C-alpha positions as CSV (number, residue, x, y, z in Angstrom):
1,X,-60.2,-13.8,-112.7
2,X,-63.0,-15.4,-114.7
3,X,-65.0,-17.9,-112.8
4,X,-66.5,-19.8,-115.8
5,X,-64.9,-22.1,-118.3
6,X,-65.4,-21.7,-122.0
7,X,-65.9,-24.6,-124.4
8,X,-62.2,-24.5,-125.5
9,X,-61.0,-24.8,-121.9
10,X,-63.3,-27.7,-121.2
11,X,-62.2,-29.5,-124.4
12,X,-58.5,-29.0,-123.4
13,X,-59.1,-30.3,-119.9
14,X,-61.0,-33.3,-121.3
15,X,-58.2,-34.1,-123.8
16,X,-55.6,-34.0,-121.0
17,X,-57.7,-36.3,-118.8
18,X,-58.1,-38.8,-121.7
19,X,-54.4,-38.7,-122.3
20,X,-53.5,-39.2,-118.7
21,X,-56.0,-41.7,-117.5
22,X,-57.4,-43.4,-120.6
23,X,-61.0,-43.5,-121.7
24,X,-62.1,-46.3,-119.3
25,X,-60.8,-44.7,-116.1
26,X,-62.5,-41.3,-116.6
27,X,-66.1,-42.3,-115.4
28,X,-64.6,-43.8,-112.3
29,X,-62.6,-40.6,-111.7
30,X,-65.6,-38.4,-112.2
31,X,-67.7,-40.6,-109.9
32,X,-65.0,-40.3,-107.2
33,X,-64.9,-36.5,-107.5
34,X,-68.7,-36.3,-107.3
35,X,-68.7,-38.4,-104.2
36,X,-66.1,-36.2,-102.6
37,X,-68.1,-33.1,-103.3
38,X,-71.2,-34.6,-101.8
39,X,-69.4,-35.6,-98.6
40,X,-67.9,-32.1,-98.3
41,X,-71.3,-30.4,-98.7
42,X,-72.8,-32.8,-96.1
43,X,-70.0,-32.1,-93.7
44,X,-70.3,-28.4,-94.1
45,X,-74.1,-28.5,-93.5
46,X,-73.6,-30.5,-90.3
47,X,-71.0,-28.0,-89.2
48,X,-73.5,-25.1,-89.7
49,X,-76.1,-26.9,-87.6
50,X,-73.7,-27.1,-84.6
């Protein structure tokens, strides 16, 4: 199973996101995903310390 996305796959995903959420909601969506990833990494680092 390939672990990297090609340009075509990224373009298709971006098009689907634009169709589903509209152009104005995408930055908010990406910001929320980034915040979630940061919180997950922080929690996993704290778990390793214990």
